[in-house]
N, CA, C and O atoms as a CHARMM CRD file, in Angstrom:
* protein
*
  396
    1    1 MET  N    125.09500  87.43200 104.62000 PROA 1      0.00000
    2    1 MET  CA   124.15900  87.62400 103.65500 PROA 1      0.00000
    3    1 MET  C    122.66600  87.60400 104.41400 PROA 1      0.00000
    4    1 MET  O    122.33600  86.63800 105.10200 PROA 1      0.00000
    5    2 LEU  N    121.89500  88.63600 104.24200 PROA 2      0.00000
    6    2 LEU  CA   120.60700  88.45100 104.83200 PROA 2      0.00000
    7    2 LEU  C    119.60600  88.25700 103.67200 PROA 2      0.00000
    8    2 LEU  O    119.79000  88.76200 102.56400 PROA 2      0.00000
    9    3 MET  N    118.52400  87.48800 103.99200 PROA 3      0.00000
   10    3 MET  CA   117.48000  87.32200 102.93900 PROA 3      0.00000
   11    3 MET  C    116.17200  87.55900 103.80100 PROA 3      0.00000
   12    3 MET  O    116.02900  87.15300 104.95500 PROA 3      0.00000
   13    4 ILE  N    115.30300  88.22600 103.12200 PROA 4      0.00000
   14    4 ILE  CA   113.76900  88.40600 103.46900 PROA 4      0.00000
   15    4 ILE  C    112.96000  87.71100 102.36500 PROA 4      0.00000
   16    4 ILE  O    112.99900  87.95400 101.15900 PROA 4      0.00000
   17    5 LEU  N    112.17000  86.73800 103.05300 PROA 5      0.00000
   18    5 LEU  CA   111.22700  85.91900 102.22600 PROA 5      0.00000
   19    5 LEU  C    110.00400  85.91100 102.90200 PROA 5      0.00000
   20    5 LEU  O    109.87000  85.98900 104.12300 PROA 5      0.00000
   21    6 GLY  N    108.96500  85.79700 101.92400 PROA 6      0.00000
   22    6 GLY  CA   107.55900  85.70400 102.44200 PROA 6      0.00000
   23    6 GLY  C    106.58000  86.16800 101.37100 PROA 6      0.00000
   24    6 GLY  O    106.86100  86.18600 100.17300 PROA 6      0.00000
   25    7 THR  N    105.50200  86.51100 101.84500 PROA 7      0.00000
   26    7 THR  CA   104.43200  86.98600 100.90500 PROA 7      0.00000
   27    7 THR  C    103.50900  88.23000 101.46200 PROA 7      0.00000
   28    7 THR  O    103.52200  88.60700 102.63400 PROA 7      0.00000
   29    8 PHE  N    102.80400  88.73000 100.54100 PROA 8      0.00000
   30    8 PHE  CA   101.69200  89.61100 100.82700 PROA 8      0.00000
   31    8 PHE  C    100.58700  89.34900  99.80500 PROA 8      0.00000
   32    8 PHE  O    100.69900  88.72600  98.74900 PROA 8      0.00000
   33    9 ARG  N     99.58900  89.89000 100.26800 PROA 9      0.00000
   34    9 ARG  CA    98.34000  89.66600  99.42800 PROA 9      0.00000
   35    9 ARG  C     97.50500  91.00300  98.87300 PROA 9      0.00000
   36    9 ARG  O     97.33300  91.98100  99.60000 PROA 9      0.00000
   37   10 LEU  N     97.07300  90.94300  97.68700 PROA 10     0.00000
   38   10 LEU  CA    96.22900  92.10600  97.46700 PROA 10     0.00000
   39   10 LEU  C     94.92200  91.51300  96.56000 PROA 10     0.00000
   40   10 LEU  O     94.94300  90.41900  95.99600 PROA 10     0.00000
   41   11 PRO  N     94.02800  92.25700  96.54000 PROA 11     0.00000
   42   11 PRO  CA    92.83000  91.51400  95.60600 PROA 11     0.00000
   43   11 PRO  C     93.25600  91.22400  94.21800 PROA 11     0.00000
   44   11 PRO  O     93.95400  92.00800  93.57500 PROA 11     0.00000
   45   12 ALA  N     92.90800  90.29800  93.84500 PROA 12     0.00000
   46   12 ALA  CA    93.36300  89.73800  92.32500 PROA 12     0.00000
   47   12 ALA  C     92.82400  90.82300  91.20300 PROA 12     0.00000
   48   12 ALA  O     93.37700  91.07700  90.13300 PROA 12     0.00000
   49   13 ALA  N     91.61600  91.39300  91.71300 PROA 13     0.00000
   50   13 ALA  CA    91.13100  92.41800  90.74800 PROA 13     0.00000
   51   13 ALA  C     92.00500  93.68300  90.62400 PROA 13     0.00000
   52   13 ALA  O     91.89900  94.44700  89.66500 PROA 13     0.00000
   53   14 LYS  N     92.88400  93.86900  91.65000 PROA 14     0.00000
   54   14 LYS  CA    93.80900  95.13300  91.58300 PROA 14     0.00000
   55   14 LYS  C     95.21700  94.94300  91.13500 PROA 14     0.00000
   56   14 LYS  O     96.07100  95.82900  91.18000 PROA 14     0.00000
   57   15 MET  N     95.41900  93.63800  90.66700 PROA 15     0.00000
   58   15 MET  CA    96.70100  93.36300  90.24300 PROA 15     0.00000
   59   15 MET  C     97.32500  94.35000  89.13700 PROA 15     0.00000
   60   15 MET  O     98.48700  94.75300  89.10500 PROA 15     0.00000
   61   16 ASP  N     96.37300  94.62100  88.31300 PROA 16     0.00000
   62   16 ASP  CA    96.79700  95.44900  87.15900 PROA 16     0.00000
   63   16 ASP  C     97.12700  96.87600  87.71400 PROA 16     0.00000
   64   16 ASP  O     98.09100  97.50600  87.27800 PROA 16     0.00000
   65   17 ALA  N     96.27000  97.38500  88.72400 PROA 17     0.00000
   66   17 ALA  CA    96.41000  98.68100  89.31200 PROA 17     0.00000
   67   17 ALA  C     97.69400  98.77400  90.18600 PROA 17     0.00000
   68   17 ALA  O     98.31900  99.82700  90.31200 PROA 17     0.00000
   69   18 ALA  N     98.04000  97.62500  90.77100 PROA 18     0.00000
   70   18 ALA  CA    99.22300  97.45400  91.67900 PROA 18     0.00000
   71   18 ALA  C    100.62100  97.49800  90.81900 PROA 18     0.00000
   72   18 ALA  O    101.66200  98.03300  91.20000 PROA 18     0.00000
   73   19 ARG  N    100.45400  96.95700  89.83100 PROA 19     0.00000
   74   19 ARG  CA   101.75400  96.58700  88.80100 PROA 19     0.00000
   75   19 ARG  C    102.64700  97.86000  88.80200 PROA 19     0.00000
   76   19 ARG  O    103.83500  97.69700  89.07700 PROA 19     0.00000
   77   20 PRO  N    102.22500  99.03000  88.54000 PROA 20     0.00000
   78   20 PRO  CA   103.18000 100.12500  88.48600 PROA 20     0.00000
   79   20 PRO  C    103.74700 100.35200  89.58900 PROA 20     0.00000
   80   20 PRO  O    104.95300 100.59700  89.54100 PROA 20     0.00000
   81   21 ALA  N    103.16200 100.34300  90.71900 PROA 21     0.00000
   82   21 ALA  CA   103.67100 100.75400  92.15500 PROA 21     0.00000
   83   21 ALA  C    104.66800  99.73400  92.43600 PROA 21     0.00000
   84   21 ALA  O    105.75200 100.07300  92.91200 PROA 21     0.00000
   85   22 MET  N    104.37600  98.38600  92.16100 PROA 22     0.00000
   86   22 MET  CA   105.28300  97.17900  92.43100 PROA 22     0.00000
   87   22 MET  C    106.55200  97.24800  91.59400 PROA 22     0.00000
   88   22 MET  O    107.66400  96.87800  91.96700 PROA 22     0.00000
   89   23 THR  N    106.21100  97.81700  90.31000 PROA 23     0.00000
   90   23 THR  CA   107.34000  97.92700  89.51900 PROA 23     0.00000
   91   23 THR  C    108.51500  99.02700  89.90400 PROA 23     0.00000
   92   23 THR  O    109.73500  98.89100  89.80900 PROA 23     0.00000
   93   24 ARG  N    107.78200 100.11100  90.35000 PROA 24     0.00000
   94   24 ARG  CA   108.61300 101.24300  90.97500 PROA 24     0.00000
   95   24 ARG  C    109.39400 100.76900  92.12600 PROA 24     0.00000
   96   24 ARG  O    110.59600 101.01600  92.23000 PROA 24     0.00000
   97   25 MET  N    108.72100 100.08500  93.00000 PROA 25     0.00000
   98   25 MET  CA   109.32400  99.64900  94.27600 PROA 25     0.00000
   99   25 MET  C    110.52800  98.68600  93.99400 PROA 25     0.00000
  100   25 MET  O    111.61200  98.88400  94.54400 PROA 25     0.00000
  101   26 VAL  N    110.33400  97.67500  93.16000 PROA 26     0.00000
  102   26 VAL  CA   111.30200  96.81300  92.97000 PROA 26     0.00000
  103   26 VAL  C    112.48800  97.37200  92.08600 PROA 26     0.00000
  104   26 VAL  O    113.62700  96.97600  92.33600 PROA 26     0.00000
  105   27 GLU  N    112.27500  98.25000  91.08900 PROA 27     0.00000
  106   27 GLU  CA   113.43100  98.85600  90.34000 PROA 27     0.00000
  107   27 GLU  C    114.08500  99.77500  91.41700 PROA 27     0.00000
  108   27 GLU  O    115.31300  99.69000  91.46400 PROA 27     0.00000
  109   28 ALA  N    113.54700 100.56100  92.21500 PROA 28     0.00000
  110   28 ALA  CA   114.22800 101.43500  93.00200 PROA 28     0.00000
  111   28 ALA  C    115.03800 100.55300  94.13200 PROA 28     0.00000
  112   28 ALA  O    116.17100 100.86500  94.49800 PROA 28     0.00000
  113   29 SER  N    114.46300  99.64000  94.54000 PROA 29     0.00000
  114   29 SER  CA   115.08600  98.68000  95.63900 PROA 29     0.00000
  115   29 SER  C    116.36300  98.07900  94.95200 PROA 29     0.00000
  116   29 SER  O    117.42800  98.09400  95.57000 PROA 29     0.00000
  117   30 ARG  N    116.28200  97.54500  93.67500 PROA 30     0.00000
  118   30 ARG  CA   117.40600  96.96700  93.11500 PROA 30     0.00000
  119   30 ARG  C    118.44000  97.80900  92.95600 PROA 30     0.00000
  120   30 ARG  O    119.59300  97.41000  93.11900 PROA 30     0.00000
  121   31 ALA  N    118.13100  99.18100  92.58900 PROA 31     0.00000
  122   31 ALA  CA   119.32800 100.13000  92.56000 PROA 31     0.00000
  123   31 ALA  C    120.05000 100.61800  93.90300 PROA 31     0.00000
  124   31 ALA  O    121.01000 101.38700  93.94100 PROA 31     0.00000
  125   32 GLU  N    119.45100 100.06600  94.92900 PROA 32     0.00000
  126   32 GLU  CA   120.04200 100.34700  96.19000 PROA 32     0.00000
  127   32 GLU  C    121.50400  99.83400  96.33300 PROA 32     0.00000
  128   32 GLU  O    121.79900  98.76400  95.79900 PROA 32     0.00000
  129   33 GLU  N    122.30800 100.44800  96.93300 PROA 33     0.00000
  130   33 GLU  CA   123.55000  99.93000  97.49900 PROA 33     0.00000
  131   33 GLU  C    123.28100  98.82900  98.38300 PROA 33     0.00000
  132   33 GLU  O    122.42800  98.89700  99.26800 PROA 33     0.00000
  133   34 GLY  N    124.04200  97.74000  98.14900 PROA 34     0.00000
  134   34 GLY  CA   123.63300  96.51200  99.20900 PROA 34     0.00000
  135   34 GLY  C    122.63100  95.70100  98.87400 PROA 34     0.00000
  136   34 GLY  O    122.43900  94.69800  99.56100 PROA 34     0.00000
  137   35 CYS  N    121.81500  95.97900  97.76800 PROA 35     0.00000
  138   35 CYS  CA   120.73700  94.94800  97.36800 PROA 35     0.00000
  139   35 CYS  C    121.39900  94.05500  96.31000 PROA 35     0.00000
  140   35 CYS  O    122.02300  94.43400  95.31800 PROA 35     0.00000
  141   36 VAL  N    121.14300  92.77500  96.71200 PROA 36     0.00000
  142   36 VAL  CA   121.80100  91.57300  95.90300 PROA 36     0.00000
  143   36 VAL  C    120.77600  91.13100  95.01900 PROA 36     0.00000
  144   36 VAL  O    121.15400  90.75000  93.91100 PROA 36     0.00000
  145   37 GLU  N    119.43000  91.10000  95.30100 PROA 37     0.00000
  146   37 GLU  CA   118.41600  90.55800  94.67400 PROA 37     0.00000
  147   37 GLU  C    117.03200  91.14600  95.28700 PROA 37     0.00000
  148   37 GLU  O    116.88900  91.30500  96.49900 PROA 37     0.00000
  149   38 TYR  N    116.22600  91.39100  94.52300 PROA 38     0.00000
  150   38 TYR  CA   114.72800  91.85900  94.94200 PROA 38     0.00000
  151   38 TYR  C    113.73400  91.57700  93.89300 PROA 38     0.00000
  152   38 TYR  O    113.68600  92.13500  92.79700 PROA 38     0.00000
  153   39 VAL  N    112.79300  90.48300  94.41500 PROA 39     0.00000
  154   39 VAL  CA   111.75800  90.00000  93.45500 PROA 39     0.00000
  155   39 VAL  C    110.59400  89.99200  93.97400 PROA 39     0.00000
  156   39 VAL  O    110.51600  89.63000  95.14800 PROA 39     0.00000
  157   40 TYR  N    109.57800  90.31600  93.38100 PROA 40     0.00000
  158   40 TYR  CA   108.18000  90.11300  93.58900 PROA 40     0.00000
  159   40 TYR  C    107.59800  89.17600  92.54000 PROA 40     0.00000
  160   40 TYR  O    107.89300  89.35700  91.35900 PROA 40     0.00000
  161   41 ALA  N    106.80900  88.21200  92.89300 PROA 41     0.00000
  162   41 ALA  CA   106.37200  87.10400  91.81300 PROA 41     0.00000
  163   41 ALA  C    105.02100  86.78600  92.14200 PROA 41     0.00000
  164   41 ALA  O    104.77300  86.39900  93.28400 PROA 41     0.00000
  165   42 GLN  N    104.08000  86.90200  91.26100 PROA 42     0.00000
  166   42 GLN  CA   102.56500  86.48500  91.41800 PROA 42     0.00000
  167   42 GLN  C    102.64800  85.05600  91.55100 PROA 42     0.00000
  168   42 GLN  O    103.36900  84.38400  90.81400 PROA 42     0.00000
  169   43 ASP  N    101.88200  84.53000  92.53300 PROA 43     0.00000
  170   43 ASP  CA   101.68300  82.90700  92.52100 PROA 43     0.00000
  171   43 ASP  C    100.87300  82.43900  91.36500 PROA 43     0.00000
  172   43 ASP  O     99.89100  83.12600  91.08600 PROA 43     0.00000
  173   44 LEU  N    101.11300  81.40900  90.66100 PROA 44     0.00000
  174   44 LEU  CA   100.44900  80.83800  89.59400 PROA 44     0.00000
  175   44 LEU  C     98.97200  80.26100  89.99000 PROA 44     0.00000
  176   44 LEU  O     98.01700  80.23900  89.21300 PROA 44     0.00000
  177   45 PHE  N     98.96200  79.81100  91.29800 PROA 45     0.00000
  178   45 PHE  CA    97.73900  79.10600  91.63500 PROA 45     0.00000
  179   45 PHE  C     96.76700  79.65200  92.62800 PROA 45     0.00000
  180   45 PHE  O     95.67500  79.14200  92.87600 PROA 45     0.00000
  181   46 ASP  N     97.33900  80.91900  93.27000 PROA 46     0.00000
  182   46 ASP  CA    96.61400  81.91700  94.11200 PROA 46     0.00000
  183   46 ASP  C     96.66900  83.24300  93.89900 PROA 46     0.00000
  184   46 ASP  O     97.51400  83.99900  94.37900 PROA 46     0.00000
  185   47 PRO  N     95.55900  83.61200  93.01000 PROA 47     0.00000
  186   47 PRO  CA    95.36000  84.96900  92.47300 PROA 47     0.00000
  187   47 PRO  C     95.36700  86.07900  93.68900 PROA 47     0.00000
  188   47 PRO  O     94.59300  86.08200  94.64600 PROA 47     0.00000
  189   48 GLY  N     96.34800  86.95200  93.44700 PROA 48     0.00000
  190   48 GLY  CA    96.64400  87.97100  94.50900 PROA 48     0.00000
  191   48 GLY  C     97.76600  87.63600  95.58200 PROA 48     0.00000
  192   48 GLY  O     98.07100  88.47600  96.42900 PROA 48     0.00000
  193   49 LEU  N     98.22200  86.69800  95.53900 PROA 49     0.00000
  194   49 LEU  CA    99.32200  86.34400  96.27300 PROA 49     0.00000
  195   49 LEU  C    100.64400  86.54700  95.63800 PROA 49     0.00000
  196   49 LEU  O    101.02100  85.89500  94.66500 PROA 49     0.00000
  197   50 ILE  N    101.42600  87.59800  96.29900 PROA 50     0.00000
  198   50 ILE  CA   102.66500  87.89300  95.68500 PROA 50     0.00000
  199   50 ILE  C    103.87200  87.29900  96.85500 PROA 50     0.00000
  200   50 ILE  O    103.79200  87.43600  98.07600 PROA 50     0.00000
  201   51 HSD  N    104.89600  86.66700  96.15300 PROA 51     0.00000
  202   51 HSD  CA   105.88300  86.07700  96.76900 PROA 51     0.00000
  203   51 HSD  C    107.13400  87.21300  96.65800 PROA 51     0.00000
  204   51 HSD  O    107.44800  87.79700  95.62100 PROA 51     0.00000
  205   52 VAL  N    107.76700  87.38000  97.97600 PROA 52     0.00000
  206   52 VAL  CA   108.87200  88.31400  97.92000 PROA 52     0.00000
  207   52 VAL  C    110.04500  87.47300  98.20800 PROA 52     0.00000
  208   52 VAL  O    109.99600  86.56600  99.03900 PROA 52     0.00000
  209   53 THR  N    111.22300  87.80000  97.45000 PROA 53     0.00000
  210   53 THR  CA   112.59400  87.45500  97.88000 PROA 53     0.00000
  211   53 THR  C    113.47100  88.57300  97.67100 PROA 53     0.00000
  212   53 THR  O    113.57400  89.18200  96.60700 PROA 53     0.00000
  213   54 GLU  N    114.12600  88.82900  98.77300 PROA 54     0.00000
  214   54 GLU  CA   115.31100  89.93000  98.76600 PROA 54     0.00000
  215   54 GLU  C    116.52000  89.28900  99.45200 PROA 54     0.00000
  216   54 GLU  O    116.50600  88.48800 100.38600 PROA 54     0.00000
  217   55 ARG  N    117.63400  89.83600  98.75800 PROA 55     0.00000
  218   55 ARG  CA   118.85700  89.44100  99.40300 PROA 55     0.00000
  219   55 ARG  C    119.69100  90.74500  99.66200 PROA 55     0.00000
  220   55 ARG  O    119.78000  91.56600  98.75000 PROA 55     0.00000
  221   56 TRP  N    120.25400  90.95100 100.77000 PROA 56     0.00000
  222   56 TRP  CA   121.02200  92.10000 101.15400 PROA 56     0.00000
  223   56 TRP  C    122.40200  91.70300 101.72500 PROA 56     0.00000
  224   56 TRP  O    122.59500  90.59700 102.22900 PROA 56     0.00000
  225   57 VAL  N    123.37400  92.68000 101.62100 PROA 57     0.00000
  226   57 VAL  CA   124.69100  92.27300 101.91400 PROA 57     0.00000
  227   57 VAL  C    124.91000  92.23200 103.38800 PROA 57     0.00000
  228   57 VAL  O    125.70700  91.45200 103.90900 PROA 57     0.00000
  229   58 ASP  N    124.06700  93.22800 104.15200 PROA 58     0.00000
  230   58 ASP  CA   124.11300  93.52800 105.64800 PROA 58     0.00000
  231   58 ASP  C    122.86100  93.99000 106.16300 PROA 58     0.00000
  232   58 ASP  O    121.88000  94.10200 105.42800 PROA 58     0.00000
  233   59 GLN  N    122.83800  94.25000 107.31500 PROA 59     0.00000
  234   59 GLN  CA   121.61800  94.84300 108.09600 PROA 59     0.00000
  235   59 GLN  C    121.56900  96.37700 107.73100 PROA 59     0.00000
  236   59 GLN  O    120.48400  96.92300 107.53300 PROA 59     0.00000
  237   60 ASP  N    122.76300  97.06400 107.64700 PROA 60     0.00000
  238   60 ASP  CA   122.83800  98.37300 107.29200 PROA 60     0.00000
  239   60 ASP  C    122.29900  98.64000 105.86300 PROA 60     0.00000
  240   60 ASP  O    121.80100  99.73000 105.57900 PROA 60     0.00000
  241   61 ALA  N    122.38300  97.85700 105.17000 PROA 61     0.00000
  242   61 ALA  CA   121.66700  97.88300 103.80500 PROA 61     0.00000
  243   61 ALA  C    120.12000  97.76000 103.87800 PROA 61     0.00000
  244   61 ALA  O    119.38900  98.49200 103.20900 PROA 61     0.00000
  245   62 ILE  N    119.69600  96.88700 104.64500 PROA 62     0.00000
  246   62 ILE  CA   118.32000  96.92000 104.94700 PROA 62     0.00000
  247   62 ILE  C    117.64800  98.03000 105.69600 PROA 62     0.00000
  248   62 ILE  O    116.55600  98.51400 105.39700 PROA 62     0.00000
  249   63 ASP  N    118.41600  98.38800 106.70700 PROA 63     0.00000
  250   63 ASP  CA   118.07600  99.70800 107.49400 PROA 63     0.00000
  251   63 ASP  C    117.96400 100.80600 106.48100 PROA 63     0.00000
  252   63 ASP  O    116.93900 101.48800 106.47700 PROA 63     0.00000
  253   64 ARG  N    119.00900 101.06000 105.54500 PROA 64     0.00000
  254   64 ARG  CA   118.87600 102.11700 104.47500 PROA 64     0.00000
  255   64 ARG  C    117.61400 101.94200 103.60900 PROA 64     0.00000
  256   64 ARG  O    116.89800 102.90000 103.31800 PROA 64     0.00000
  257   65 HSD  N    117.37000 100.66700 103.20500 PROA 65     0.00000
  258   65 HSD  CA   116.31600 100.27300 102.27900 PROA 65     0.00000
  259   65 HSD  C    114.80400 100.75100 103.09600 PROA 65     0.00000
  260   65 HSD  O    113.88600 101.29000 102.47800 PROA 65     0.00000
  261   66 PHE  N    114.75700 100.49600 104.32400 PROA 66     0.00000
  262   66 PHE  CA   113.24100 100.63600 104.98200 PROA 66     0.00000
  263   66 PHE  C    113.25700 102.27600 105.16800 PROA 66     0.00000
  264   66 PHE  O    112.20000 102.90300 105.24400 PROA 66     0.00000
  265   67 ALA  N    114.39300 102.83900 105.22800 PROA 67     0.00000
  266   67 ALA  CA   114.26900 104.44500 105.41400 PROA 67     0.00000
  267   67 ALA  C    114.15600 105.15700 104.02800 PROA 67     0.00000
  268   67 ALA  O    114.01000 106.37600 103.93800 PROA 67     0.00000
  269   68 ALA  N    114.22700 104.39200 103.05000 PROA 68     0.00000
  270   68 ALA  CA   114.33600 104.85500 101.57000 PROA 68     0.00000
  271   68 ALA  C    112.86100 105.64800 101.29300 PROA 68     0.00000
  272   68 ALA  O    111.82300 105.21800 101.79700 PROA 68     0.00000
  273   69 SER  N    112.88400 106.63500 100.59000 PROA 69     0.00000
  274   69 SER  CA   111.61900 107.46900 100.04300 PROA 69     0.00000
  275   69 SER  C    110.71100 106.33700  99.32100 PROA 69     0.00000
  276   69 SER  O    109.49900 106.27200  99.52400 PROA 69     0.00000
  277   70 HSD  N    111.34800 105.52400  98.53200 PROA 70     0.00000
  278   70 HSD  CA   110.24000 104.72400  97.71100 PROA 70     0.00000
  279   70 HSD  C    109.55500 103.69300  98.68400 PROA 70     0.00000
  280   70 HSD  O    108.46800 103.18600  98.40800 PROA 70     0.00000
  281   71 MET  N    110.29200 103.39200  99.90900 PROA 71     0.00000
  282   71 MET  CA   109.22300 102.47500 100.53100 PROA 71     0.00000
  283   71 MET  C    108.27900 103.28700 101.33600 PROA 71     0.00000
  284   71 MET  O    107.21400 102.72500 101.59100 PROA 71     0.00000
  285   72 ALA  N    108.44600 104.51300 101.79900 PROA 72     0.00000
  286   72 ALA  CA   107.19200 105.26300 102.18900 PROA 72     0.00000
  287   72 ALA  C    106.13400 105.27700 101.03100 PROA 72     0.00000
  288   72 ALA  O    104.98500 104.87900 101.22400 PROA 72     0.00000
  289   73 GLU  N    106.52900 105.71200  99.92700 PROA 73     0.00000
  290   73 GLU  CA   105.51600 105.68700  98.60800 PROA 73     0.00000
  291   73 GLU  C    105.00100 104.38600  98.57000 PROA 73     0.00000
  292   73 GLU  O    103.77500 104.37300  98.47000 PROA 73     0.00000
  293   74 TRP  N    105.60200 103.15400  98.62300 PROA 74     0.00000
  294   74 TRP  CA   104.93200 101.93300  98.41100 PROA 74     0.00000
  295   74 TRP  C    103.94400 101.87300  99.73700 PROA 74     0.00000
  296   74 TRP  O    102.76300 101.58800  99.53800 PROA 74     0.00000
  297   75 HSD  N    104.35500 102.11100 100.96500 PROA 75     0.00000
  298   75 HSD  CA   103.67900 101.79200 102.09900 PROA 75     0.00000
  299   75 HSD  C    102.22100 102.74200 101.92700 PROA 75     0.00000
  300   75 HSD  O    101.11200 102.32500 102.26000 PROA 75     0.00000
  301   76 GLY  N    102.44500 103.88900 101.42700 PROA 76     0.00000
  302   76 GLY  CA   101.30600 104.82700 101.19500 PROA 76     0.00000
  303   76 GLY  C    100.31000 104.43200 100.32900 PROA 76     0.00000
  304   76 GLY  O     99.16900 104.88300 100.43200 PROA 76     0.00000
  305   77 ALA  N    100.69300 103.47300  99.31500 PROA 77     0.00000
  306   77 ALA  CA    99.94700 102.83200  98.31600 PROA 77     0.00000
  307   77 ALA  C     98.95900 101.64300  98.70300 PROA 77     0.00000
  308   77 ALA  O     98.05900 101.16500  98.01300 PROA 77     0.00000
  309   78 TRP  N     99.38400 101.27800 100.05100 PROA 78     0.00000
  310   78 TRP  CA    98.76600  99.76500 100.33900 PROA 78     0.00000
  311   78 TRP  C     97.31100  99.89100 100.49000 PROA 78     0.00000
  312   78 TRP  O     96.59100  99.01500 100.01100 PROA 78     0.00000
  313   79 THR  N     96.79300 100.92700 101.12800 PROA 79     0.00000
  314   79 THR  CA    95.37400 101.00600 101.34400 PROA 79     0.00000
  315   79 THR  C     94.46500 101.03300 100.16800 PROA 79     0.00000
  316   79 THR  O     93.49400 100.29100 100.02100 PROA 79     0.00000
  317   80 ASP  N     94.88600 102.00400  99.29900 PROA 80     0.00000
  318   80 ASP  CA    94.18000 102.03400  98.01500 PROA 80     0.00000
  319   80 ASP  C     94.22900 100.77600  97.15600 PROA 80     0.00000
  320   80 ASP  O     93.37500 100.52500  96.30500 PROA 80     0.00000
  321   81 LEU  N     95.37400  99.93000  97.45300 PROA 81     0.00000
  322   81 LEU  CA    95.52000  98.68000  96.56700 PROA 81     0.00000
  323   81 LEU  C     95.05800  97.77300  97.19700 PROA 81     0.00000
  324   81 LEU  O     95.08100  96.71000  96.57600 PROA 81     0.00000
  325   82 GLY  N     94.49600  97.71100  98.51700 PROA 82     0.00000
  326   82 GLY  CA    93.93800  96.63700  99.27800 PROA 82     0.00000
  327   82 GLY  C     95.32800  95.63700  99.79400 PROA 82     0.00000
  328   82 GLY  O     95.10000  94.45200 100.03600 PROA 82     0.00000
  329   83 ILE  N     96.37000  96.03200  99.90400 PROA 83     0.00000
  330   83 ILE  CA    97.42500  95.25400 100.14000 PROA 83     0.00000
  331   83 ILE  C     97.30000  94.81500 101.69800 PROA 83     0.00000
  332   83 ILE  O     96.92700  95.67300 102.49900 PROA 83     0.00000
  333   84 GLY  N     97.55200  93.71200 102.07700 PROA 84     0.00000
  334   84 GLY  CA    97.44600  93.06100 103.41800 PROA 84     0.00000
  335   84 GLY  C     97.87700  91.90700 103.46000 PROA 84     0.00000
  336   84 GLY  O     98.42600  91.42200 102.47000 PROA 84     0.00000
  337   85 ASP  N     97.71400  91.16600 104.69100 PROA 85     0.00000
  338   85 ASP  CA    98.05400  89.75600 104.97700 PROA 85     0.00000
  339   85 ASP  C     99.62900  89.70900 104.49000 PROA 85     0.00000
  340   85 ASP  O     99.92000  88.90800 103.60200 PROA 85     0.00000
  341   86 ARG  N    100.61200  90.52200 105.03400 PROA 86     0.00000
  342   86 ARG  CA   101.91700  90.55300 104.84800 PROA 86     0.00000
  343   86 ARG  C    102.54600  89.64600 105.84400 PROA 86     0.00000
  344   86 ARG  O    102.25800  89.65600 107.04100 PROA 86     0.00000
  345   87 ASN  N    103.51800  88.77300 105.22800 PROA 87     0.00000
  346   87 ASN  CA   104.08700  87.68200 106.12600 PROA 87     0.00000
  347   87 ASN  C    105.41200  87.61800 105.59200 PROA 87     0.00000
  348   87 ASN  O    105.69900  86.90600 104.62900 PROA 87     0.00000
  349   88 LEU  N    106.40400  88.51000 106.33200 PROA 88     0.00000
  350   88 LEU  CA   107.79700  88.48800 105.81900 PROA 88     0.00000
  351   88 LEU  C    108.73900  87.87700 107.03600 PROA 88     0.00000
  352   88 LEU  O    108.50100  87.99800 108.23800 PROA 88     0.00000
  353   89 ARG  N    109.70000  87.29300 106.52600 PROA 89     0.00000
  354   89 ARG  CA   110.76700  86.92700 107.65200 PROA 89     0.00000
  355   89 ARG  C    112.13000  87.08000 107.07200 PROA 89     0.00000
  356   89 ARG  O    112.44000  86.84100 105.90500 PROA 89     0.00000
  357   90 LEU  N    113.03100  87.57500 108.17700 PROA 90     0.00000
  358   90 LEU  CA   114.31800  87.80000 107.92400 PROA 90     0.00000
  359   90 LEU  C    115.13500  86.71200 108.20200 PROA 90     0.00000
  360   90 LEU  O    114.91800  86.12900 109.26400 PROA 90     0.00000
  361   91 TYR  N    116.13200  86.26300 107.39800 PROA 91     0.00000
  362   91 TYR  CA   116.92600  85.11600 107.55900 PROA 91     0.00000
  363   91 TYR  C    118.43400  85.54100 107.44500 PROA 91     0.00000
  364   91 TYR  O    118.77100  86.32600 106.55900 PROA 91     0.00000
  365   92 ASP  N    119.29900  85.05300 108.29300 PROA 92     0.00000
  366   92 ASP  CA   120.63700  85.08700 108.30000 PROA 92     0.00000
  367   92 ASP  C    121.14800  83.95400 107.70300 PROA 92     0.00000
  368   92 ASP  O    121.01500  82.85300 108.23700 PROA 92     0.00000
  369   93 VAL  N    121.78800  84.12500 106.52300 PROA 93     0.00000
  370   93 VAL  CA   122.23400  82.78400 105.58500 PROA 93     0.00000
  371   93 VAL  C    123.79200  82.85300 105.41200 PROA 93     0.00000
  372   93 VAL  O    124.36900  83.94100 105.39800 PROA 93     0.00000
  373   94 GLY  N    124.32700  81.89100 105.30500 PROA 94     0.00000
  374   94 GLY  CA   125.59700  81.51100 105.23100 PROA 94     0.00000
  375   94 GLY  C    125.89400  81.59700 103.41000 PROA 94     0.00000
  376   94 GLY  O    125.17200  82.15300 102.58200 PROA 94     0.00000
  377   95 ASP  N    126.95500  80.98600 103.21200 PROA 95     0.00000
  378   95 ASP  CA   127.42000  80.99300 101.74100 PROA 95     0.00000
  379   95 ASP  C    126.50700  80.07900 100.99100 PROA 95     0.00000
  380   95 ASP  O    126.08600  79.04000 101.50000 PROA 95     0.00000
  381   96 SER  N    126.18900  80.48000  99.73500 PROA 96     0.00000
  382   96 SER  CA   125.43600  79.63200  98.76100 PROA 96     0.00000
  383   96 SER  C    126.38100  78.85700  97.74700 PROA 96     0.00000
  384   96 SER  O    127.55900  79.10700  97.49500 PROA 96     0.00000
  385   97 ARG  N    125.58200  77.86500  97.23100 PROA 97     0.00000
  386   97 ARG  CA   126.29900  77.02000  96.26200 PROA 97     0.00000
  387   97 ARG  C    125.39500  76.53800  95.23900 PROA 97     0.00000
  388   97 ARG  O    124.20800  76.46000  95.55700 PROA 97     0.00000
  389   98 PRO  N    125.76500  76.17500  93.97600 PROA 98     0.00000
  390   98 PRO  CA   124.75200  75.88500  93.02500 PROA 98     0.00000
  391   98 PRO  C    124.55400  74.44500  93.43800 PROA 98     0.00000
  392   98 PRO  O    125.37200  73.77300  94.06700 PROA 98     0.00000
  393   99 LEU  N    123.17800  73.99000  92.93800 PROA 99     0.00000
  394   99 LEU  CA   122.77100  72.66900  93.03900 PROA 99     0.00000
  395   99 LEU  C    122.96900  71.93500  91.93600 PROA 99     0.00000
  396   99 LEU  O    122.64400  70.74800  91.91800 PROA 99     0.00000
């Protein structure tokens, strides 16, 4: 299992404008083969900070994800939405268990 965790930032005043593009991105990603989880979550205490959580079955699934047309559309929207300060990390994780 591979996880991508991190954050990106956009101007808080553009959150409503960004929501449709983020929704399209999340929905399309969740529909991809090999996607286990794909979540964007707005930080409650830091307006404009978005937390990203992704789980993928393997590197091939991530590679297909990065080559998908919805990724190109999402990246194309970044300038207009003011998205920046992207900080994502890839983790290779073992089995999970409930706490």
